[in-house]
N, C-alpha and C positions, 0 to 999 in steps of 0.2 A: 149335382147329379153324379152317381158313381160311374167310374170308368167302365166302359163296356155295356152301359145301360141300353144303347141303341142296337145291340146285336140282334140279328134276325132270329125269329123263333125257330127253334130246331124241332124236327119231328120227334114225337115221344116214342119210346120203345114199343108201346102198344100200336101206334099208328104204323110203325115200320113192320110189325108182325102181321098186321091186317093186309098190308101190301104184299108180303110174302105169300099169305094165304090166297089172295086173289091171283097172283102169278101162278101158283101151283095148280089151282083149279083150272085156269085158262089153258095152261100147258097140257093138262090131262085131257081136256075136252078137244083141243086141237089134234092131239095124237090119236085120240079115239076116232074122230071124224076122218082123219087122213087114212087110218087103217081100213076104214069101211069103204072109202071111195077109191083107193088105189086098186087097179086090177092085180090079181094075184100073180100074173105072169111077169109083172115088173118088179116084184119083190125078190131080192137076191137070195140065192142059196137056199139054206134050209128054211128060211121064213116062208118060202113059197109052198112048203108042204104043210104048214100050220093052218088049220081051218080058220076062216074069218071070224066066226063067233068066238073061238078061243083067244085069238089075237086081240079082238076088241075088248073081251072080258078082262084079259090080263092087263092091258094098258089102262082100262078104266079102274081096275082094282089098285094098280100102282098109284094112279093119280089120287084116288080116294085115301090111300094110306099116307101119301105125302100131305094131303090136306089135313088129315087127322093129327099127324105129328106137329104140324104148324099150329093147329088149333089147340092141342095139348100144351104146347109151349106158351101159347098166348094166355091160356087160363091158369097155368101152374108156375109160370116163371117167377122166381123170387128175386126182385131187385135188391140191391145192397147199397148201403151207405157206409162210409168208414168214419171212425173217430180216432184221432191220435191225441193221447194225453201224456204230457211230460210230467214226470214225478207223480204218478198216479197214487202211490202208496202214501204220500205225505199228507193227504187231507181227505177226510171222509165226506166232505161236502161234494167232492168230485164223484164219489161213488153214487151219491143221490142224484147228481146231474146225469150220470151215465144211465141210471135206471130210468129216469124220466125221459131221456132221449129215446131209449129202446122202446118204451111204451107208446110214445108219440109216433114214432116211425111205424110201429106195428099197425096203427090205424090206417096207414097208407099202403100197407102191404110191402113194407121195405124192411129188410133185415139189417141189423147193425153189426159191423165187423170192427173189433176193437184192436188198435195198434198201440203198443206201449213200448216206446224206445227206452233203452237203458239210460238212466240219469247220470250222464258223465260230466255234468257241471260245465260243459262247453257249448251245448246246443247243437253239436255236430250230429249226434245220433238222430235228432229230429229230422235233419236233412236227408239222412240215409233212409229213414222210413218214408219220407215224401218221394224219394227217388224210386223206391220199390213200388209205391202206389202209382207213380207215373207210368211204370212199365205195364201195369195192370189196370189202367184207368178205365178201359172198356167194361170192367167188371162192376163199376160203381156209378151211381147217379150223382155223386158228389159226396161231401163229407164235412166233418167238423174238426177244428184244431184247438187244443188248449196248449199253447206254446210257452216257452220259457227262455231265459237268457237272450232276449231279443237284442240287447245291446251289442251282442257278438255276431248274430246271424240275420239281422232284420233284412238287409239287402238280398242275401241269398235266399231267405225265406220267400220273399216276393217273387223272385225268379223261379223258384221251385213250384210255386203255386201257378204261375203263368204256364209253365211247362206241363203241369198236370191237366190244365184246360178243362176243369170241372168246377161246378159251383162249390165254394168253400165258405164256411161260416167260422169266424174266430170267436171263441167263447172265453169268458172269465177275464182274460188279459188282453187289453187293446194292443194290437201288434204294431201300429204305425201312428205316429203323431200327426202326420199330414194326410187328410182324406185322399189326396191325389196319389199316395203311395200304395193304396189298395189295389191288388190285382184285379182284372175284369172279373165280373161275376163273384164278388166276395164282399163280405161285410162283417162287422163286429156286433155280437149280441151279448149283452151283459149289463152290469151296474156300473155307474160312474164312480171311479176310484176316489176322486176328489170329494164327491158328495158323501161317500162312506166315511172318510176321515172327518169331515165337518160335522156330520150327524153324531159321530161318536164323541166329538169334542163338546158339542152342545149338551148331550145327555150327561156327560161327566161333570161339566161345569154346573149344571143344575143340581146334580147330586151333592157336589162339594158345598154349594150354597145352602141347600136344605139342611145339611149336617153341620153347618157352621165352621167349615174348614176354610180358614182365610188365606193360608199360604201353602197350598198343597204341593206335596213332592210326588211326581208321576213318573213311573217307568214305562217307556214305550218299547215293546218287543216286536220286531218286524222281520220280514224276509226281503231279500233283494229283488224279488220279482213284482212286488206291489209297492214301490217307493212312494207313489203319490198318496196312498192311504196315510202313511206316517207323516209325510211333510205337510199335508193339508190339516191333519189333526193337530200337529204342533202349532202351525200358524193360527188356526182358529181358536185353540185353547188359550194361547198367549193373549189373543184379543179379548177373550171373555174373562180370563183370570190373569191379569198382568203380573201378579205377585207370585205366580207358580214357578216351581223349579222342575224342569223336564229333563229326564235322562233318556237317551235314545240308543238302542243297539239294533243293528240290522242283521245280527247273527242268529236269529231264531230259527231259520231254515224251515219255518212253517211246521215244525214238528213238536209234539208234546214233550218229548224227552229233553230236547234242547232248551225249550222254554222253562222247563222245571229246573234245569241246571242253572240257567241265568238268574232266575228268580231266587233260588236258594243261595247262590253266591252273593247276591245284593243284600238279602236279608241278614246274612251273617257278617257283613262288613259294618264297621263303625260309620256313623254318619246319621243324618236326619232320617227318621223312619219313613217308609213309603205310606202314602195315603191311597194310591190307586195305581193300577197297571192297565194300560191299553195294549192289546195284542191284535195284530192285523189279520188273524184268523182264529177260529174257535179252538183248533187243536193246541195252539200255543196258549190260549187263555186257560184251557183245561190243565195244561202243564203248570202254569203259574199258580193255579188254584191248588194243585197237589202240593207244590212247594210251600205255599202259605199255610195250609192245614198241617203239614208235617212240622213247620217251624213254630207256629202258634195257633192251636185249634180254635181259640177265641181271639178274633181280630176284627178290627173295624176297616181293614183294607178292602177296597172295592176293585174288582176285575171286570173289564168289559172286552168282548171279543167281536169278531166279524164272521158272518156266514149264516148263522141260524141252523146249525146241524142238530139232529135229534138229541145227541148226547148233551149239547149245550143247553137245549130247551129243558131237558130233564134236571140238569144241575141247577139251573136258575129257578125253575118252578118248585123244586124241593125246598129251597130256601135255607139249606144248611151249609152252603158253600160261599166263599167270597166272590165267586162268579155271579155277578148280578144282572148283566144285560149283554145282548149281542145285537149288532147291526145286521139285519136279515137280508140276504140275497135269495130270492125265491127261485130255487133251482128248477122246480116244476114249470114256472112261468118262462124262465130263460129257455128251457128245452122246447116248449111249445112254440115260442116266437122263432127260435132257430130252425125248427123243422118246417114251419110255415114259410120262412124266408128261403129255405132250400127248395121247397116245391115251387115257389114263385120263380126263383132264379133258373131252375131247371126248365120251366115253361117259357123262359125268355122274358119275363116281366122285369120291371125296374124295382130295385130294393134300395133304400137308403144305406149309405156306408155305415152308419151307426144306428143301432136299434137298442136303446137303453131301457132297462126294466126298473121300475120304482123300487126303492128300498124302504125299510121301516126298522124300528127298534123294538125288540122284545125284552122285557114286557112293556106294554104301552103305559106311559105315566098317566 
């Protein structure tokens, strides 16, 4: 059971506004009745000269105006949720996720406020954004975090979320290894990183077998934020193809440009030719494909990525690129599950610490 699961249900903003409306109406009624019943002689000063009908009408009008303003606030108030994404510009899959989050929240009448910390490679800027959110926490119903560099700031991240005291859903990257480290009213929504690596290894092993490649040479291009994808890929692929030679670099930075450079440098070196490249996101897979096509337009080299981005689908389905497959993370489904969890946490309901979304490979064999 996640920590904080037994918290008492808090009143929703709508319930609080209904209370305000009732108080306003009751106050106006009391004032109107009091003005009618009190003898004019007991009213101080200038009020004694005001006709009773005018005083009653004024008080009643003010009460009605107050009630109208509260009712307008009730009907037109735009709730807000925040999302903080570290290194947003590095992967287009996050743009798809952001779009799906916004649409899903719209169905609940909630606006999405995007916070993009500068990517300073230390994780400190994320904490600064969280501190700013804490100071304005009453403006939000909760939010979503796509974090990075957790090895440096995991403890402080947990404390910042506790100080925020709002429902928080971590997306894409699982922030804590131990479920007990999750702050109250928080959870992870995403795909299992280890399962992604294993599924990629199985697809590639089957492809090597079908093409009769007995001793494949595989280059793995990864980034430091998703280490489990590459480690589980390597372990599973070695089990399936013991004779394989695997070269790994974690310097891909999840960018197309960097993966293009890494692949081009490897293709230009002496040594056994590459049979395959596994990249831990589609941006890097597209960069690797760029390098392969520039080096040798006709090549049997196979590239597999991760995410299922629209550009990856297009490259794979066209059939003219060495980019042949991608392990799909359904960004729409992740957004829907995350928004549902936010609404449940906001209502005081219990939510599992981990909500994993199934993965698949495109194209299906």
